[in-house]
N, C-alpha and C positions, 0 to 999 in steps of 0.2 A: 505493501499499500504504501508505504513513504517512499520508495523507491518510486513507484510510478510518479508520484510526486514533482519529486527528485529531476528524475526525466523531463516530467513537463516543460518544470521551469527551464531547464537547463537547454530546451529546444526551442521555446518560445520564449524568452530570457527577454530580447528586445523589448516585448508586445507587454509581458508581465511586468516589467519594469516603466514604460511609461504609463500604462494604468495606474501603478503602484505611486508612483508620484504623481501622478493625475488629481488621485482621492487624494493623496499626502497637502497635496498644494489645497486642493479645495477644503480638507479639513482645516489643517491651519488658518487659512483666512476666513474660516467660521469664528474658530475660537477665538481669534483677535477682534473680530467684528464685535463679538459676544462683549471679552473682556472693554475694548475700545465705551461702547454703548453704554455699560455698565459705569467704566471711568467717568464718561459725559455726565449722566444722568443723575452721578451722585456731585460733580462738580456743581452742575449747575442745579441744583436744588431738585432735578428730574423734571425738568419743562423742556427739555429736549427730547426729540424722539416722536 
């Protein structure tokens, strides 16, 4: 089972890497956006948003 997964990852490394990078960037963007939203809402007394 693990061997099949490793073989697939090795065979399609570029596609897996691109998909992983895209998902990672999107997740980071959402996290940063959420943190910034919290910071701005706190610093402005909850008026922004």
